[in-house]
C-alpha positions, -999 to +999 in steps of 0.1 A: -609+599-466-598+582-434-592+550-452-573+567-480-551+585-454-544+552-436-536+534-468-512+561-478-494+559-445-491+521-449-478+524-485-453+551-474-441+530-445-438+499-467-419+519-493-395+533-468-389+498-454-382+485-489-357+514-495-339+509-462-337+472-469-323+477-504-296+501-490-286+476-463-284+448-489-263+470-513-239+481-485-234+444-474-229+434-511-202+461-516-185+452-483-185+415-492-172+421-527-144+444-514-134+418-488-134+391-514-112+411-538-087+419-510-085+382-500-080+371-537-052+396-541-033+377-515-034+345-536-015+338-568-019+308-590+013+295-606+012+271-635+040+246-632+043+214-653+007+216-662-005+219-626-020+250-610-003+257-577-017+283-552+007+307-536+000+332-508+015+366-505+026+381-472+042+412-458+080+414-460+084+416-423+072+380-420+099+368-444+129+390-434+149+362-417+143+338-446+151+363-473+181+376-454+196+341-450+190+333-487+206+366-497+237+358-477+238+323-491+234+334-527+262+359-523+286+334-509+278+308-535+284+332-563+316+347-548+332+313-539+320+290-567+349+292-592+360+271-622+391+274-644+373+296-669+377+333-669+341+339-682+326+318-654+347+336-628+337+370-641+300+361-644+299+347-608+318+376-593+296+401-611+265+385-597+280+385-563+291+422-563+255+432-571+246+418-536+273+436-516+290+469-511+326+479-517+339+457-489+333+427-512+348+446-541+380+453-521+383+416-513+379+407-549+405+433-560+430+420-534+425+384-546+429+395-582+460+416-575+476+386-557+470+364-587+444+342-570+421+339-600+450+336-624+462+307-604+428+290-605+428+292-643+464+282-649+462+253-623+428+240-636+414+244-601+377+242-592+363+257-560+329+250-545+312+260-512+285+244-490+268+265-464+265+250-430+245+277-413+237+314-414+227+334-383+209+367-389+199+391-361+167+409-372+161+426-338+183+455-347+188+473-380+210+471-400+207+433-396+240+416-386+248+381-399+274+353-395+279+327-422+295+293-415+305+273-446+330+248-460+350+252-491+362+224-514+392+232-536+397+206-562+432+204-578+446+179-602+465+161-574+445+169-542+412+181-527+415+206-499+386+211-475+386+245-458+364+262-432+350+296-439+334+320-413+323+355-424+303+383-409+286+415-420+254+435-420+224+438-443+208+470-454+175+473-472+176+485-508+152+484-538+145+450-554+158+444-589+165+416-613+201+417-601+191+419-564+157+402-559+159+400-521+163+438-517+193+436-493+229+449-496+257+433-477+279+458-459+311+456-439+317+420-451+346+405-434+362+370-433+368+358-397+383+324-405+395+306-436+417+276-428+425+241-440+406+213-424+419+184-444+438+175-476+429+144-497+453+131-523+437+122-556+446+090-574 
């Protein structure tokens, strides 16, 4: 009887040890699996030209300055890139107005009322813009920005180079197909827009 009792205690202790070991292994496996799934969710594989490229996701706060500068750049490119075609002008302005509030709409209405766009069409004028720099202050919300750019106005007889300095603020809004950055430009104002040089075309 003594041997049976001792053997039972050994079997019971060994069984408990096995059960505890299994619980520890299961908990570790679940933890490792969860950590792996979380880390994999931060990676995206993009197929481009037959090659798989790995991309990493990050919090928006890490990309606010980059996205804000690109939002400001996109707005200015759409608003100031014009060709002597009414459909092109309307398409670009429509895209630009999705990115800004009524301060941009008022500027557009003023230019339209003054015959600016009609003059571009009738004079076969093209207008392009190149962004020199964009300064965004993300330390205080709404984020203020200043944009420094150069315009090139191409006429049949000359090419006019102009400087363009604008300022405004950025407010967070929901992302959409028309506004992928999730910002809205407010209190947009032109600080400077003057001729730098005029080149005669031959």
